N, C-alpha and C positions, 0 to 999 in steps of 0.2 A: 786570352790567347793561351796562357800557360795551362789553364784548365782543360782546354780542348786538346792541347798537345799531350797532356798527361793522360787524358781519356783515350786518345788514339794509341799511345804507347802501351797502356794497360791492355788494350784489345790485341795488339800485336804480340805482346808477351804471353797471352793466353792461348794463342794459336798452337795447335799441335799437328804434327804430320806423322803419319804411319810410314815407316821405312821398310815394309815387308816386301821381299822379292822372292820369286821362285827360281832357284838355281837347279838345273837339271843336267844329268849326264846319262846318256843312253848308250848302251853297248849291247849288241846282239849279233847272232850269226846263224848261218845255215851251213850245209855242206859246201855250197858253192859261193856264198856271198857273206858279207859282213857289214855292220853299221856301227859307227861310233860318232857321237856328236855331243856338243855342249850347247845348252840353251839357257836363256835368261828371260823370265817373264813370258814364256811362249815364243820368243824370237830365237831363231837359230843363230848362234854366235860363231861356231866353228864346227866343221865336220871333216872326217877323214875320207879322202877320195882314194880308195885302195887301187883303182885302175890306173890313175895318174901318179900314184905313189907320193901324194903330198897332202898337206892340210889346206883347207879352203876356208876363208873368212867371207861369208856371203853378206857383208855389211854394205850399206849404200856408201858411195864415195863422199857424200857431203857431211858425214859425221867424223869425229875423231875416232879412229879405229881402236877397238879393244883387242889386244893381243894376249896370247897365252905364252907361258914360258917355253924356252927351247926344249925340244925333245918330246913334245906332246904327240906328234905323229908316231914316233917310235913307241911311245906308251900305248897308242891305239893299236899298232901292229902286234905288240906283245899281248895286249888284251884280247885281240882277235884269235891268236894262237891258243890262249888259255880257254877261250869260249869254245873253239872247235874241239879241243881236247875234252872239255866237260861234256859237250854234246855227244862225243863218241862214247864216253863212259856211261852216260845216261841211256844211250841206245843199247849198249851191250847189257846193261843191267835190267832193261825193260823188255828185252826181246822175247821172253817167255810169257809175258802177260797177254792174256787173250784180248783181241781187239774189241769184241762185244762183251758187255757184262750180262750175266744171266739175270733174267727178271726174278723178282722175289716169288716164293712159292705161294704166299698169301699177302693180302693187303695189310700194311702196318700203319697205324695212326700214332703220331707222337704229339703229346700235348705241348701247347705253347709255353705254359708256365710249369714250374716244378710241382710235382704231386706231393702233397703232404699226407702222411699216414693218418688214418682216422677220419678224413673228410670224405664226403660223398662224391662219387665220380659223376661229373656232369658233362663228360666229353661227348657221349652219344645221346 
C-alpha cells in the first residue's frame, strides 16, 4: 500500500502546468468613434461604452466577476482624446503624400540571400 501511494505521489509531483495567458488592451479611434477594451485569452473582459458613458463588464452572471480598478473608464476617455489628437497630427503630416505610388521605371529583382563579392551570380 505504501509503495502504491509513493508511486502515485511521485506522479503527482512531476505534473507541470503552463500558466501562460494572453492579456490584451485595444485602443483605437476614428474621427467619429472610438474603441477601448481589455481582454484575457481572447475573451472580452471590459470595454468602454462611449455612447452610454460607462464601462461594461460582458461577463456571464454565473462566474465570480473580474473587476478593474476605479477610474478605468476615465482612463479610456483620456486615451480616446490622445488617440484623436494623434490621428489629427498624422493626417496633417501626411496630407501632401500622393494617394497612388508611381510604378517603378523598370523591373527590379532583389535576391533572397545576401550577395557575396566574388561569387558567380545565379539569380537569372
